[in-house]
N, C-alpha and C positions, 0 to 999 in steps of 0.2 A: 257278469263276468263278459269278457269280450273274448272273441275268437278271432283267428288270424289264419288264412288258408293260403298256402303258398305251394304251387304246383313245382314238384322235382321229378323231372324224369317221368313227365305224365301221370305221376303218383300223388294225390294231394297230402299235404301235411298239415294237420291241426294241431294248432297248441293255444293254451290259455296265455294272453298277452296282458302286462299291467296297464292300466290308464294312464293316459299321459300326463306326465308331473306339472304339477302347479308352479310356474317360475315368474308368473307376472299377475298383478291383481291392477286392471285396468291399465295405463300407461305404466305402472310404476315395476321396476325389475326387483324382484324380491331379493334382500341382501343374505350373505352365507349364512348368518345366525339363525335364520328363519328357516332355510332350506334344510338344515342339519336336521330339524324335527319330522322330515318327513321324505324328503326328495329320495326318489328312485323306488319306491317301496309302496305295494297297493295292498293296504289291508283284505280285500275281497280275495285276493288268491292265497290267504293263511287264516282263513275261517274268523276273518273279522279282527284278528289280533291287531291290537294298536299299535305293539311293537315288532319287530320282525321275529320271528323264532328262532333258535339256532339250529341249523340243518346238520343235525350229525349224521350224516350218510358219506358212505365212500362212492357210490355211483349213482347214477340217474337212469330211469326206465324211460325209454322211447316209446311215442306212440306210436311208431311204425318204422318199419326198416328204412324207408326213404328218409324220416327224419334222422334216423341213426345215422346215414350216409352224409347227409348234408351237414349235420353239426360235425362230423371229424372233417370234413373238407375244409371248414375254418380251424379245426385244432391243428392240423398236418400244414396248413399255409396255402393249400390249393387255392383258398379265396382268402384274400386280407381281411382283416380288421377282427380276427377270432372267431369263436363258434357263434350261430345263431341259438344255440340252446345248451343246456347243461349236459353234462356227457362224465365226467369223471372228477373226482374232487383234487387231483391233482393239476386238472386244467383250469377250472372253475367251480362256482357254487354261490347259492342265493346270498348268502351273507358276503362273501367277497365282492359279489358285483355290484351290491347295494354300496357296501363302501367305498368301492372305487368312484363309482358316481359322486357320491356326495364329497370324496377327497378333491375332484375335478374342480368343484366350484371353487374353492379359495384361490386356487391360481389361475382359475379360467382356464384350465388345460382342454384340450380334446378328449384326451384320453388318460387313463390310469390305472397302473396293476400294484397288488399289495403282497408283500412277501413276508417271509418267516422271522427275517431280522433286518437292520439296517445293513449289516454286511454282505447279507445275502442279496440284497437289492443291488448293492454297489458289485458284487461279483457277475451276477446276471448282465447287468449293464455293461461291462466290460467284456465279458466273455461273447455279448451280442456285436460287439465292434471291432473286437481285437483279432488279428492273425499274426502267425509266425513272419518275423521281419519287421512289424510293425514299431512305430514310435508312440507312445502315450507321452504329452506335453501335460505337465498339471501345474497348479501353484502351489506353494508351501509355507506353513505348513499343512500336513493333511493329518486327520486321525492316524494313530500310530498303525492300526490294522489296516488302513487303506494304502498306506504306506507299504506295508508288507507284502500286501497283497501285489501291488505293482512291482514293487522290486523285486522281490524274493520269488515270488510264486510265477507271476507271467513271466518274470527273466529267466525260467527254467525252460521256458518253451519258446526262446528266441527274440520275447518282445524287450524292448529298452525304452527309456526313459530320459525326459528333459524337465527341470521343474523351474522356476521362476518365484521370486519372493511374492507373498500375498499382494503387496502394495505397488507394484511395478508399474510403471507408466505403459500406455499404448505402444511406444515406440520400442521399449526394452522388449515385450511380449513380442513385438514383431519378429524382432531378431532372433529370440529363441525360436519360434515357429518357423524360420527361415531356416535355422540348423537343424533341425529335427526333419525338415522336408529334404534336406541334403541326407541326414543319416538314414532316413527311411529309403530314400533310393538307392544308396549303398547297401543296404540289407536286403532290397528286393521286395520291400513293404512300402507301406504308406504312414502318413500321420495319422492315426486311427481316431484320436478323441482328444479333447481339450478338456481338461477335468479340474474343477474348482471347488474350493471348500472357502465359502463367505458366509460369515466371519471364521477364521480360521481357529481352530481347536489346537492348542488351547489360549493362543493371545489375542484371539478377538481382533485381529488383523482382516481389514475388508479388501474384499477382489473387485476392481473395475471392471463389471462384468461388460457394460457399454466399450470400455475401452479393450476389452477383449476381443469381442466381436467387430471392431473395427479393424484390429490387428489381423484378424482371420482373413476378414475382406480383402486387407491389402496385399496378403501372401496368397492366397490362393483364390481370390476373386469367387466368381460362381463355379468353378470348375471342382465339383464333387467336395466341397470342404468340409472338415472333420466336424462332427456335431460337439457343441459345448455343453458338458453336463457339468451340475454344480451340486453339492451337498449344501443344502439350505437348513439343517436342523437346526441351528443355531436360534434362527430369527423367523424361521417359517412355521405356518403360513402367513400369519400375523401381520409381520412387521416387514417383510420382504418377499418381492415374486417376482422370481428371476426370468421367468419366461416373458415378462413386461420390457426385460432389458438386452434383450439378444440371447438369453440362454435358449437353449432346445431341449435338454432333459432336466429335470428338477428331482433328486433325490432326497428323500427323509429317512431317519431313524424314528419310525412312530411310537417306539419306545418312550422318546422324549415328551415334547408339550402335546402333540396330537394324542399317544396313550394318557399321560399326565399323571399316572398315580403311582408308577413305579411297581407296577403288577402285570405287566406282559412285555414282551419283545415282538417287534415287527417292523417292518420297512415298506416304504413306498416309492413308486417312480411316476412320474406325470410328464407329459409333453404330448406333440402331434400323433396321430394313428401312424403315420408314417414310421416316426422313430419309436414307438411302441411296438409295432408288430415284429420285429427281428428280437426284440427283447421278451415278448410273449413266446416266441416260439421256444428261446431258451429256458425260459420258465416252465414250459409245458414239459420239456425233455428232462430237464434235472430235478423239478419237483420243488421249486424253491417258493411256491406260494404257502401264504399264511393259514392257518386253518380256521375252521367255523366259529370256534369260540373266542378265538382272538378277534376275528374280525367283527364279531357281535359287541365285543367290549370295546373297539375302537369306535363302534357307531355311537354305544353310549358316551363315550368321551367327546364325540366331536360336537355334542349338545352343549356342552359348557367350554368348549375350546375359547371361546372369546373371552369369556367370563375370567377364567384362570388364567391366561396370559396378560390380561390387562391388568390384573390384581398384583400378579407377580411383577410386571415391568414397573408399576406404581411402587411398589415396596422396594424393588432395586434402585430406583432413585432414590429414594430415602435413606437406604442404607448407604450408598456410596456417596452421598453428599456428606454423610456423617463421616465416612474412611477417608474422603477425599484429602483432609488437612491433617489428618492423625499424625503424631510425631513417631510412631513404630511403623508408618506404612511408607513404604520406598516408592511404590507407585501404583496406578490403577488403571487398568484396560478396559475402562466402561466408555461403551459407545456413544453414551450422553455428555461426556466431559473429552471427547477427542481434541487433541491440541494439533495435531498435525495438519496443515491446510489441504494437503491432496487426500487425507484421510477422511477430512471433514466433508470436501468437496464430494467423495464417494459415497459417502452416508447421506447427504442432503438428497442427492439424484435416486439413491436406490433404495432407502430405508422408510419406514412411517414409524418407527420405534427404535430405541435403544437395547430393547430385549432386557432380560433378567438373569444373564449370564456373562459373568466378567472376570477377569484374571485379576487378582491382589497379589502385590510383590511386597512380602514382610520385610524389616529391615534385617539383615542377617543372612543366614544360608539355611541348609536344611533342619538344623538343631532347632534355629527359631519356628521354623514353619512347622514343625514336627508339634513343638510345644503349643502353638498356636491351636493346632488342627485337635489334639488330644484334649486340650481345656473346654473347649465349645460344648455347651451343654443343649441347645435348642438344633442347631445344625447337626445333621447325621454326617458322618466321617463314611464317604461313600462315592463310589465312581456314577457316573450318570448326571442328567441335569433334566429341568424341564418338568419335575414331579411338583406336586400341590406341597412337599416339604423341602424344606432348605437342606443343599447338599454340599461338601466341601471335601475337595481331595487335594492331592499334590502329583501333577502330571509326571513330574521327573522321575519320581519315585513309583509310580503307579502306572498310568495308561499309556505314558509315552517312556517306559523304563526299556522299552527293547529298542526303542530308536539310540543308535550309537552316539556317545559322549559328544562328538565332534559336530554332529548335526543338531543335535539339539542344542549346543550352545550356538551354532549359526543359526538356527530358528529362533532364539531368546527364549527357548525353553529352560528358563534356570532353576536352580534348587530352591529359591525362594519363591516360586510362582504359585500361589493357592490358586486352583479354579473352584469359583463360587456359584451356585444356581439358586437364586432366589425363590422360595415359595410363597404361598399366599397365608402365612401366620400373620399375626399382626406386626406390623413395622416396627414398632418401639421395642416390644419383645425381642425382635431379631436384632436391634441396634444395641441393647443390655447386652446380648450375648456376646457378639463383636468386640463391646469395650471390656467386658470382664476376659475375654479370652487373649485381647491386645495387651491387658495389663499383666497378664502372666508371661510373657515374653520376655 
């Protein structure tokens, strides 16, 4: 075991430190799928246990008072970057920190934070950036709870918003940002954050992240521009990595592909330390960190993330190929079959795969969609996505029911739009299930 001595106010602080992680062999940089098996964890610090134990403790003992002071300096923000040691499970813990180290690898992020749910992650990000009188600019559609948070909850505290459609060109976004800038000035605030969701839930419309970054540069230059945050749940981290295209903050519902087994709820936020530090400070205060058991389960799931997402993506292509020309299908929002030139351009620049979640438009309306959903046998009628099993739901009647009718119509969330998340079952079995369900419509 190695030791590290750090003199704090003349008092030595001694603590055991993990060995440096193995990230290269010779000149070869190891791939994420390899690093998921052990990165950030030293078995010698846990009695040689091959896998990290679950650290079920609410608090951690300090080796001496000077260590306690130094650790709290990081927790309270007197020193940036978080604590140098373990303090209290509302702030940090071994399982959460190992998980954060591994999450950072996929997006090549400098820092990462984990949360008790995707919505707690989104809420903490917004609270860290927004003040009274500020304006939030966001793409649309968003997940319904995110829209509710921005519009109804933050709106109670003097925050306003402007939105643009997911497929908007950079020039359109620039016009919206200029309007937001003037609106914020009139309110005595600022444009606090540009919040994106791509692909959009549930339409699968893509946002041009590079175009949004260019529009921000046009309107704000380098004069304290608002950060660009993006919910990357539908494609990340395997098929899209937004930090490489101009985003500053990447948000995940880890419940979905990263967790991937429909047995936990969690969220993640990644980015530079400069963007993570204020988010960490809010998380420390309001306690939105995920628990040790959930963090441990997520570490387990990360080991098979690439395998699961790859299989689900292959299955989705086979299923959508069957659905594409079916006479009872009125349209298909699958990224592998994009017809719009502008959307195809974004896809080719930003994405490495089409994903396994798509929108299926049944010919007819709600009654026909209900019949289709009620007849499916393998696919489960449930909300969520990115699990090992295939899921199907009707957003207009379920996840987006709280969105006003006029806005749902404007966003293209129709009564016949069925959201499908393909799992890892046998693809031919799935096609047989879709075939018999469509026959019942």
